Steps between C-alpha positions, in 0.01 A plus 500: 500500500856380467773599735874483498712293733762621747746251640573611854585351832211477745659776707544728199141440394372566852682831527386607152137417586507683834651810337215506245213519752329841519244687709354848478702768680359800684496698174315227314808391308624141505790434739682177589316304769830382646714792610804279534649187650674466834772237480752337726677246285623156597557167336126447452439809284822677402565306181141483374299798618815702567610483139149579377460799730841640407401502134167672575609782732339767281156338504497339846747673736673279756574625853747344739408471867680381813236270647240288323220566746575872492496523121165323498370748758615782273315343208185458707516857632537622142180315404311628804601860433409454133148395611563147361511636145867414450730238649856367507673165457732332751745225410739304720708187497379162618516441876536774764464776244158365412379423852612844616211634291230281659435753778452772242268274300286456810493877548385553141238226532349645819492850352374391155797658322650391165859380466650239269752262659736310270716292734744255352412135554652152476596330173185379324712236324647388836829412330732651766270443802535588777632844410638755741225634735246241381243385757450123478170361619543132589140423403435732203744551215308801364548720808734798502554788740274711281198299613512735801351761266183300432288617798616861464449536124177578321632299207788250505662307218825315445650538154644163401484545121588809294166502316307518829551877518250537213230399747651607834588861423153611378346326803741690724404830341130421536543454875725802551252732327178350638334728761372207707774238453788749512801384697843341466576258218785250521644330194771268628740488206708184470854609432567264210172603337600868517786419263308271263402638158163462329331635188257763633228659285592861433153631585547382861719808546269758345432772762171443679296760686341368821196689627386498861141389533258699716210256544171660611282359776197285433200736458303315770786531750543868417129573541499314833794709622320823406193392700718419801680835484179701470353312798809538719506744790872471572691377194880481483732429205830324564739570213761233427786462256258407223386863484854609414574214261179580312590870481172577674612772744318784324183293465510419871568862595209623287258238633597571861462874446161462330352257755687590817584133568807495726804307377761312702817357350694175532880493484490415128223753436654792686520798268186402309372838624710805584534529876296822508203371298188573714398131497844357583506356854849357457626155590272225627559199724776397739711796387201723426406852600258561783235643268521226235475226761207676669325503163583133436357401837174693445439448128195305390634453146870445431606501134847363438638605164807315378604360840570144607392576859824411675475464880661840551211655305221323687656512847517120481127497413409686820480858369190490279243454775218740412145381555363312197827571323524397133834447326527544123819418313563664162796317351627391161580163659210272594728342761524830687142611437363195685707541818352515849145444386501816292244583234724475196511745211757364257640773279778749444503787748500770233218333304285458812560853630424649158175303486399598855533875447187556284301243698561692823449848352320728744543267799708592804572334832271600787622815676517331838774262376725794420421652838585177682847503346574869561626460857726197427639687198593801711652278769708319240632825350616600847661159559678526162640842584628375835661186358672663199623816672867552573584397858500758776639490850770246584777559248657165590188293428516286187241587235213266418441347159207737455715806569751381241219450247372848581836644406514299178145604407576868556812484285372298204387644170132494404549208262756307706458127567553337838605133501488254789412140583535319833510568873332785683558765234223382262249532783609852580502591131154353443359705787696819458640553149290741300520422130504813286518348151395164349778244525665685788461210741677169432487265798524122458285359778335199341805285577663749740841396376806631680766594248258626234550866582827603332459268201140618474615861495725413207206349310278800575767739375537301178124514448473874567845659458356852513373470859700523821498165680544472877559160659438471874651186649581364844844377598376139500382511138810695398725227637297231323536653154695812411706387200295687242632832630799408286273428204323836534838675515627301199195600295539867593151527645388738773356341813465620860508234771416579863622231741326495839728323746315367802764232559299194416155388394310763697159425350506132592642584841191713564273220376683250718444711808139577408424127497652459846838373388828600660733711283700231320710470185357805320695801615875443483528560873251217566671249269784266595822696462853534625510864402251733336594592142573864429375513142595806299225504240620824344852365445358179357271684258787725394706192418227396256509834318255716696538847642428410861477669835356444845292775657439562867141620499197606296650843426806332355281257307303778333821677403644179353179432309506849350860445395417163345207646312727737311778245458563207268569131543420288804459678833479295819401676822520310829320598819460322835137446605306380802415126466223507760260765369241481223197716430231405751217686326291308250554133432290189557543157650717246319462126555838380624445175689622506862601175678215340695744374764802684639699544821498875438216698656531760222435232237197368688359853523566555129322172421194605697487828306550307175211264573276798567592666172433190292133530597475796260614297199241425234 
């Protein structure tokens, strides 16, 4: 077969190739895999990629952001909300623009989420070296700042010749669309190479449809799992993000209903079942519900599906302590399936669940297992009601995070999405938020990255423009990264942001005190200061283009939320909260090492308690 030749710059060819990649949409029709490119231009990419993107706006839209890390967070949130079936590109200049994205790359790597980074790089020809912002390694002439991306990329390449994209771009796509290898890809693009022309074969740009593989489990492993389930007296499923990425929610719901196996959820897996499904015990682990953690502690067979068993899920390996307990890991990644001595079943969650259903037909969990969990389930429902209810009594008392979340939950639409990331709020959300519809819970807690929240809300809204999106964020995260409020306003998108102001890093202050430490450098009042700042978050948000107001209490919050729901544009609602209180019910131990030696009696006491708890770790 003969093909024509197109003479293009490497940047033009790259953009044309990316715009031609396709996947199946929800309706079965082919849609572009890349929904667009986030770009902040500088001398490392404005002339090469900038010119190419400008000429291709109709096929690969370009979006301007205000912060490189934030735009990458938005791209990652888009991919997460799209169940990893679509992604976005991020390009920056050489130097600080590139390294600003390294944190986001780490976040995507931890969470197994696809994003394509195209940072500008040094001159491959080295003619003008050293160029502005170039990192010079005195012992290695091949090093650039972009080498920082190597440990936080699933695939890394440096493009030093224009013809190299013929090999690098298909490899990048293979990683981005692979269910097991999925994660960030970095192609460091030398700035002189971006502008170099080459004769590219025309068929390189023919649209290609990428299909997402759903590998089944090995028949022996599947049969072994069936035997283990049928022999179990107290089985428990832990649903992780892999259930959602595989689109396996209905299969899980049907299997749980048919067998009666209770299901607990990780942060990434929350929403795999509707909150009111009879088998749904809610969150598990350090931020888990009382009933889910009771089940995890008593289970004789724990089946993780699509989870990487983070320490918050396992209670730092101290939660799963049932007699003769067996752990099975169903995961598309062999790396995750083999963790913590688990019996591995390597396969896609949807393929494995579909295969299990007929093999378990007619079997149900023993009745006494359901009876054991009845009392903890009732107790948890009562604890949930108490935590989420509007405050009563002292009108001057500041509301808790849980009371704020209760108000948000009561005022959100059935298909609304809640977005959060770091601090104490993800723990409260994991315990307390009741997900009504699939995709209604978007919390980044693999990397627990402060500053993700607002940019993440932007990405979620771009992925699902028809759903209301509510971002809940603490004052600490807001101050770290708020610039994309202006981007949301500029794009004319609707987003509701609730800022909980506890005047510092309240979550870490509580952790500090729980480990015996003195209050220090977390709350503003405990940090070195000449005067305490009086930050007007509402005025600041308004200056970025939001409709903003501060409310005095939960009643005012609910009224403001109702107003925002019927409004347009960006709404920011600020409320003062109590930094000292979190939901005491539920939860499990978390391994946070306490100093072995200290002058403080409180630290010594905390260390003694810590040493005792470590005895439960397996």
